[in-house]
ZADRENRO-891738 format. One record per residue (C-alpha): z, y, x; chain. Coordinates in steps of 0.001 Angstrom, whole numbers, padded with zeros to 6 digits, always signed. Layout:
PT         Z         Y         X   kette
PT         Z         Y         X       A
...
# end
This chain:
PT         Z         Y         X   kette
PT   +044602   +060380   +122342       A
PT   +042037   +060953   +119641       A
PT   +039866   +064042   +119427       A
PT   +037721   +064111   +116283       A
PT   +035388   +067099   +115947       A
PT   +032281   +067849   +113950       A
PT   +029515   +069684   +115792       A
PT   +026964   +071235   +113469       A
PT   +023379   +071601   +114624       A
PT   +022693   +075279   +114890       A
PT   +019819   +077170   +116489       A
PT   +022097   +079400   +118534       A
PT   +023755   +076340   +120064       A
PT   +020610   +074557   +121114       A
PT   +020048   +076748   +124173       A
PT   +023696   +077288   +125110       A
PT   +024970   +075989   +128490       A
PT   +027183   +073421   +126775       A
PT   +024294   +072183   +124658       A
PT   +022074   +071709   +127703       A
PT   +024859   +070107   +129710       A
PT   +026204   +067684   +127131       A
PT   +023472   +067579   +124509       A
PT   +025836   +068749   +121761       A
PT   +022982   +070191   +119699       A
PT   +022024   +066632   +118797       A
PT   +025554   +065379   +118194       A
PT   +026894   +065175   +114669       A
PT   +030300   +063668   +115325       A
PT   +032130   +062709   +118485       A
PT   +035357   +060753   +118662       A
PT   +037070   +060123   +121972       A
PT   +039943   +057692   +122327       A
PT   +042296   +057404   +125271       A
PT   +044668   +054468   +125157       A
PT   +045837   +054582   +128794       A
PT   +047891   +057540   +129925       A
PT   +046121   +057617   +133297       A
PT   +042754   +058001   +131581       A
PT   +041037   +055430   +133824       A
PT   +039200   +053863   +130892       A
PT   +037459   +057116   +129956       A
PT   +036874   +058158   +133547       A
PT   +034944   +054952   +134077       A
PT   +032546   +055996   +131327       A
PT   +032206   +059739   +131869       A
PT   +033588   +060390   +135360       A
PT   +036716   +062440   +136001       A
PT   +035118   +065891   +136150       A
PT   +032977   +065394   +133067       A
PT   +035914   +063986   +131096       A
PT   +038170   +066906   +132014       A
PT   +035448   +069417   +131140       A
PT   +034886   +067643   +127841       A
PT   +038591   +067695   +126929       A
PT   +038859   +071380   +127847       A
PT   +035887   +072149   +125625       A
PT   +037391   +070225   +122715       A
PT   +040701   +072044   +123193       A
PT   +038946   +075413   +123029       A
PT   +037047   +074421   +119894       A
PT   +040238   +073174   +118274       A
PT   +042084   +076399   +119107       A
PT   +039248   +078470   +117620       A
PT   +039387   +076332   +114490       A
PT   +043131   +076943   +114153       A
PT   +042630   +080661   +114776       A
PT   +040146   +080808   +111908       A
PT   +042819   +079292   +109661       A
PT   +045453   +081701   +110961       A
PT   +047385   +078957   +112770       A
PT   +046308   +079410   +116400       A
PT   +048156   +080941   +119340       A
PT   +046596   +084381   +118910       A
PT   +047245   +084363   +115167       A
PT   +050868   +083380   +115650       A
PT   +051455   +086198   +118103       A
PT   +049574   +088762   +116001       A
PT   +051404   +087904   +112802       A
PT   +054754   +087593   +114617       A
PT   +055550   +084414   +112738       A
PT   +058750   +084079   +114729       A
PT   +059775   +087521   +113573       A
PT   +062958   +089295   +114423       A
PT   +064287   +090182   +117862       A
PT   +066578   +087939   +119859       A
PT   +069504   +090140   +118833       A
PT   +069224   +088803   +115262       A
PT   +070189   +085304   +116366       A
PT   +073954   +084696   +116500       A
PT   +075714   +082616   +119129       A
PT   +076166   +078983   +118199       A
PT   +078882   +076854   +119765       A
PT   +079196   +073130   +119157       A
PT   +082732   +071785   +119057       A
PT   +082971   +069058   +121689       A
PT   +084719   +066390   +119635       A
PT   +085152   +064272   +122769       A
PT   +087855   +066783   +123785       A
PT   +089297   +068060   +120496       A
PT   +088696   +067974   +116762       A
PT   +087126   +070611   +114543       A
PT   +090540   +071209   +112950       A
PT   +092152   +071793   +116343       A
PT   +089349   +074157   +117323       A
PT   +089590   +076320   +114193       A
PT   +093380   +076393   +114414       A
PT   +093191   +077613   +118014       A
PT   +090661   +080281   +117050       A
PT   +092957   +081522   +114289       A
PT   +095786   +081755   +116807       A
PT   +093497   +083964   +118919       A
PT   +093003   +086332   +115941       A
PT   +089595   +085033   +114914       A
PT   +088904   +085048   +111179       A
PT   +087449   +081611   +110377       A
PT   +085084   +081564   +107393       A
PT   +083659   +078486   +105681       A
PT   +080320   +078867   +103904       A
PT   +079012   +076705   +101092       A
PT   +075397   +075758   +100438       A
PT   +075355   +078279   +097592       A
PT   +076067   +081210   +099924       A
PT   +073162   +083242   +101263       A
PT   +073270   +082036   +104855       A
PT   +071041   +084702   +106420       A
PT   +072705   +087656   +104660       A
PT   +076235   +086459   +105411       A
PT   +075646   +085582   +109061       A
PT   +073631   +088744   +109715       A
PT   +076507   +090882   +108438       A
PT   +079404   +089034   +110092       A
PT   +082137   +091152   +111653       A
PT   +083048   +091157   +115341       A
PT   +086230   +089152   +114742       A
PT   +084651   +086547   +112459       A
PT   +083585   +083003   +113228       A
PT   +081666   +081023   +110612       A
PT   +081684   +077254   +110157       A
PT   +078026   +076269   +109913       A
PT   +077128   +074742   +106502       A
PT   +074213   +072614   +107762       A
PT   +075344   +070937   +110996       A
PT   +078779   +069373   +111386       A
PT   +081145   +070645   +114096       A
PT   +079095   +073782   +114723       A
PT   +080548   +077303   +114846       A
PT   +078747   +080647   +114581       A
PT   +079937   +083648   +116588       A
PT   +078629   +087242   +116628       A
PT   +075718   +087710   +119007       A
PT   +077359   +090661   +120732       A
PT   +080234   +088590   +122072       A
PT   +080130   +087472   +125703       A
PT   +081181   +083833   +125751       A
PT   +080220   +082447   +129130       A
PT   +083671   +083243   +130524       A
PT   +085567   +082358   +127353       A
PT   +087970   +079576   +128339       A
PT   +086845   +076962   +125728       A
PT   +083254   +077429   +126938       A
PT   +084144   +077262   +130621       A
PT   +086093   +074035   +130055       A
PT   +083419   +072528   +127747       A
PT   +085656   +072463   +124678       A
PT   +082924   +074566   +123088       A
PT   +079306   +073964   +124112       A
PT   +076895   +076877   +123741       A
PT   +073889   +075257   +122080       A
PT   +071402   +076752   +119648       A
PT   +071698   +075381   +116134       A
PT   +068105   +074131   +116096       A
PT   +068760   +072185   +119293       A
PT   +071646   +070431   +117524       A
PT   +069359   +069091   +114786       A
PT   +067810   +066104   +116663       A
PT   +071036   +064230   +117440       A
PT   +072546   +065245   +114096       A
PT   +069690   +063904   +111936       A
PT   +069329   +060836   +114177       A
PT   +072877   +059963   +113058       A
PT   +073515   +056940   +115322       A
PT   +076241   +054595   +114116       A
PT   +079383   +054180   +116275       A
PT   +079013   +051427   +118850       A
PT   +075208   +051516   +118872       A
PT   +072888   +052004   +121851       A
PT   +070771   +055163   +122141       A
PT   +067932   +055996   +124550       A
PT   +067287   +059648   +125419       A
PT   +063765   +059686   +126837       A
PT   +063658   +063141   +128477       A
PT   +067355   +063839   +128629       A
PT   +068040   +066606   +131175       A
PT   +069960   +068878   +131107       A
PT   +071968   +066673   +128745       A
PT   +072868   +068805   +125713       A
PT   +071421   +066344   +123197       A
PT   +072840   +063461   +125225       A
PT   +076353   +064887   +125016       A
PT   +075864   +065593   +121298       A
PT   +074827   +061991   +120630       A
PT   +077838   +060792   +122630       A
PT   +080117   +062972   +120508       A
PT   +078604   +061640   +117268       A
PT   +079221   +058101   +118517       A
PT   +082810   +059056   +119260       A
PT   +082602   +057800   +122829       A
PT   +081874   +054232   +121728       A
PT   +079047   +051944   +122740       A
PT   +076707   +052182   +125709       A
PT   +075560   +055388   +124137       A
PT   +072825   +056738   +126319       A
PT   +070199   +055379   +128568       A
PT   +069291   +058883   +129682       A
PT   +066196   +059289   +131829       A
PT   +064369   +062210   +133416       A
PT   +061752   +062648   +136138       A
PT   +063345   +065631   +137901       A
PT   +065988   +064751   +140475       A
PT   +067461   +068270   +140356       A
PT   +067743   +068155   +136566       A
PT   +069347   +064728   +136821       A
PT   +072079   +066171   +139053       A
PT   +072627   +069028   +136591       A
PT   +072884   +066527   +133731       A
PT   +075430   +064419   +135605       A
PT   +077612   +067484   +136104       A
PT   +077349   +068595   +132460       A
PT   +078097   +065126   +131080       A
PT   +081092   +064802   +133385       A
PT   +082452   +068185   +132284       A
PT   +081912   +067198   +128625       A
PT   +083806   +063934   +129271       A
PT   +080865   +061737   +128311       A
PT   +081883   +058373   +129727       A
PT   +079554   +056020   +127894       A
PT   +076215   +057052   +129409       A
PT   +073958   +055480   +132019       A
PT   +071612   +057920   +133745       A
PT   +068227   +056745   +134993       A
PT   +065950   +058700   +137318       A
PT   +062285   +058077   +136664       A
PT   +059234   +058426   +134450       A
PT   +059941   +057160   +130940       A
PT   +056301   +056130   +130505       A
PT   +056848   +053598   +133291       A
PT   +060020   +052222   +131692       A
PT   +059792   +048606   +130543       A
PT   +061023   +048934   +126965       A
PT   +061096   +045130   +126655       A
PT   +063624   +044746   +129475       A
PT   +066692   +042744   +128492       A
PT   +069075   +045650   +129148       A
PT   +067303   +047682   +126446       A
PT   +067357   +044902   +123844       A
PT   +070165   +046589   +121887       A
PT   +068608   +050061   +121771       A
PT   +068408   +051004   +118088       A
PT   +068107   +054780   +118323       A
PT   +065911   +057049   +120442       A
PT   +065763   +060779   +121098       A
PT   +062261   +061944   +122001       A
PT   +062380   +065575   +123102       A
PT   +059431   +065672   +125538       A
PT   +058183   +068549   +127694       A
PT   +056672   +071270   +125508       A
PT   +055403   +074842   +125664       A
PT   +058831   +076274   +124826       A
PT   +057053   +078707   +122510       A
PT   +059925   +078566   +120037       A
PT   +062342   +080197   +122454       A
PT   +062676   +083821   +121381       A
PT   +062807   +085053   +124973       A
PT   +059427   +083426   +125647       A
PT   +057591   +084912   +122675       A
PT   +056045   +087649   +124807       A
PT   +054616   +085005   +127135       A
PT   +052212   +083670   +124498       A
PT   +048745   +084464   +125756       A
PT   +046249   +082608   +123586       A
PT   +042772   +081960   +124952       A
PT   +041331   +079000   +126793       A
PT   +044182   +078483   +129260       A
PT   +046767   +078177   +126483       A
PT   +044546   +075844   +124438       A
PT   +043983   +073558   +127419       A
PT   +047702   +073495   +128214       A
PT   +048570   +072606   +124622       A
PT   +045980   +069800   +124669       A
PT   +047577   +068318   +127795       A
PT   +051084   +068664   +126363       A
PT   +050024   +067072   +123098       A
PT   +048563   +064139   +125012       A
PT   +051810   +063633   +126948       A
PT   +054010   +064071   +123865       A
PT   +051981   +061518   +121916       A
PT   +052203   +058951   +124702       A
PT   +055969   +059384   +125122       A
PT   +056626   +059064   +121383       A
PT   +054425   +055972   +121033       A
PT   +056140   +054370   +124028       A
PT   +059601   +055078   +122597       A
PT   +058687   +053432   +119291       A
PT   +057975   +050184   +121159       A
PT   +061633   +049368   +121848       A
PT   +061753   +045927   +120178       A
PT   +064901   +046542   +118104       A
PT   +064536   +050273   +117533       A
PT   +065529   +051312   +114015       A
PT   +065315   +055097   +114123       A
PT   +063813   +057732   +116429       A
PT   +063814   +061517   +116308       A
PT   +060925   +063565   +117698       A
PT   +061617   +067213   +118473       A
PT   +060182   +070186   +120351       A
PT   +061244   +073785   +120901       A
PT   +057678   +074759   +120001       A
PT   +056155   +076541   +117027       A
PT   +052628   +075278   +117654       A
PT   +051043   +072837   +115238       A
PT   +049344   +071073   +118167       A
PT   +052716   +069931   +119532       A
PT   +054339   +069206   +116197       A
PT   +052515   +068027   +113065       A
PT   +049407   +067084   +115055       A
PT   +051448   +064795   +117309       A
PT   +053161   +063155   +114335       A
PT   +049811   +062707   +112594       A
PT   +048289   +061166   +115732       A
PT   +051174   +058728   +116164       A
PT   +051109   +057665   +112506       A
PT   +047444   +056683   +112954       A
PT   +048414   +054165   +115641       A
PT   +048087   +050600   +114315       A
PT   +051409   +049369   +115719       A
PT   +053312   +052429   +114483       A
PT   +051695   +052296   +111051       A
PT   +052679   +048642   +110636       A
PT   +056273   +049071   +111806       A
PT   +057435   +052638   +111147       A
PT   +057288   +055431   +108618       A
PT   +058562   +059002   +108464       A
PT   +062037   +059291   +106994       A
PT   +061933   +061285   +103770       A
PT   +064393   +063949   +102616       A
PT   +065824   +064516   +106096       A
PT   +068581   +067135   +105800       A
PT   +067680   +068168   +102217       A
PT   +069763   +071359   +102461       A
PT   +067322   +072649   +105116       A
PT   +064688   +074682   +103280       A
PT   +062221   +075413   +106091       A
PT   +059990   +072317   +106239       A
PT   +056816   +071277   +108054       A
PT   +053346   +072640   +107309       A
PT   +052159   +071817   +103793       A
PT   +048644   +071170   +105101       A
PT   +049921   +067678   +105974       A
PT   +050949   +065047   +103429       A
PT   +054157   +064442   +105378       A
PT   +054959   +068138   +105907       A
PT   +057947   +068127   +103552       A
PT   +059519   +065279   +105554       A
PT   +059642   +067398   +108746       A
PT   +061977   +070241   +109690       A
PT   +060938   +073568   +111171       A
PT   +063081   +076437   +112419       A
PT   +062427   +080044   +113431       A
PT   +064497   +083231   +113829       A
PT   +063397   +084974   +110637       A
PT   +064044   +082021   +108321       A
PT   +066875   +080069   +109947       A
PT   +068411   +082499   +112490       A
PT   +067664   +080053   +115296       A
PT   +065059   +079554   +117975       A
PT   +061755   +078019   +116889       A
PT   +061992   +074236   +116615       A
PT   +060417   +071143   +115050       A
PT   +062001   +067813   +114073       A
PT   +060616   +064582   +112577       A
PT   +062437   +061271   +112119       A
PT   +060740   +057868   +112326       A
PT   +062363   +054838   +110663       A
PT   +061490   +051196   +111051       A
PT   +059892   +049718   +107952       A
PT   +061967   +046800   +106668       A
PT   +060441   +043411   +105886       A
PT   +060945   +044013   +102153       A
PT   +059254   +047418   +102335       A
PT   +056391   +045926   +104321       A
PT   +055903   +043181   +101717       A
PT   +055901   +045748   +098909       A
PT   +053447   +047926   +100802       A
PT   +051127   +044994   +101523       A
PT   +051377   +043858   +097906       A
PT   +050490   +047346   +096702       A
PT   +047560   +047524   +099119       A
PT   +046343   +044090   +098005       A
PT   +046471   +045191   +094369       A
PT   +044456   +048293   +095179       A
PT   +041925   +046197   +097093       A
PT   +041701   +043748   +094183       A
PT   +041168   +046597   +091715       A
PT   +038430   +048021   +093915       A
PT   +036880   +044573   +094310       A
PT   +037042   +043954   +090552       A
PT   +035358   +047300   +089990       A
PT   +032579   +046397   +092404       A
PT   +032181   +042952   +090794       A
PT   +031979   +044461   +087304       A
PT   +029288   +046872   +088474       A
PT   +027370   +044022   +090107       A
PT   +027505   +041928   +086899       A
PT   +026211   +044839   +084824       A
PT   +023322   +045385   +087242       A
PT   +022543   +041672   +087170       A
PT   +022398   +041704   +083366       A
PT   +020137   +044749   +083444       A
PT   +017763   +043056   +085854       A
PT   +017764   +039943   +083712       A
PT   +016886   +041975   +080625       A
PT   +014354   +044049   +082581       A
PT   +016321   +047195   +081811       A
PT   +017425   +048255   +085317       A
PT   +016708   +051931   +085891       A
PT   +017165   +052829   +082235       A
PT   +020510   +054472   +082987       A
PT   +022251   +052264   +080438       A
PT   +020389   +053834   +077520       A
PT   +017873   +051605   +075690       A
PT   +015777   +053113   +072966       A
PT   +014570   +050668   +070339       A
PT   +011524   +051722   +068327       A
PT   +012114   +051748   +064622       A
PT   +009968   +049402   +062564       A
PT   +007636   +051141   +060203       A
PT   +008493   +050577   +056611       A
PT   +005920   +048620   +054687       A
# end
């Protein structure tokens, strides 16, 4: 993990406790790198307690910086960026295509006196969904095989839900597997899989073909829950692993065919509407986000090291920049990632709510929140492997830029050399020649 911060020398800092303890009044720029997830390399330099205190301090400074820009925890809560109560979000139900088709589902709903409505991309999604009648069900225009029901309906005891023909899953949570778009017959690794909603979605997209999921999770209880859900969803092409993904040998022979990865690591859950009131801000929240960001970065980097990986989706149910764009930015700075992967552009172009425009790659990311998408808060970014041809073009372009810069430096050097030879250096390029007096 990389923490770059600029500490300005100010009089009021010179006598502060932190200045006396760490000597920050004399520091202009500090950059800390942690390459090992256990942090032993840094602990050997600073000691465990000093390192932890240092990271906490950096987290607090970073949070204050974001607050000044209106992007911190306190600012988000004050401005109510999520907006809208939970009652404004409809109920989303994904059609489990491992059990029946979308056509069969809509036909059955019509037989039960539901009015099935299909929207186009030209329709005003928010206005139409917000005003839907109690007997209406809308076919979602953004995600395939997704239905929208009125929020007021109680569905937990509805027979298609009980029998897993319909899976209650928020629309934003359906985005990762949908934009990953694994091809039938391919192998997929779900890094933090429990309780298995995205796993079952990926299995449905694959149509039950291939060794779809190497699904892993650290929690034994969550593993048992996932096994039950996948069995009820009739997912038969998944292998469940119990353990820490960071300790998984991605170069193992059994993972040699993994071409797709779902990276949905532990996060603050700040995007969940029901948790909005739990946002506290302050030092504790900043420190927690720093730890989560560290873990998220490590998991994503590790997932991108599958030798034959072609595409990976990173997602969180968080609205915080620290867990979203900052993680993507950190990972893209990694030498291995930069040489082998890039962010997929124009992911789901019909989705208007994109990443923060303060980042060059912001438009390539997806964001979701209740007021703009009628979903829980969410973030999605897709990494694609850079092909050999693209790498050659990129290297060629970089070489040309380097050559142009080198030529510019050489031209400047030649001009200076000529000036020195003529004894004109320091004249600023302007040489005044005295006129000869006329005789």
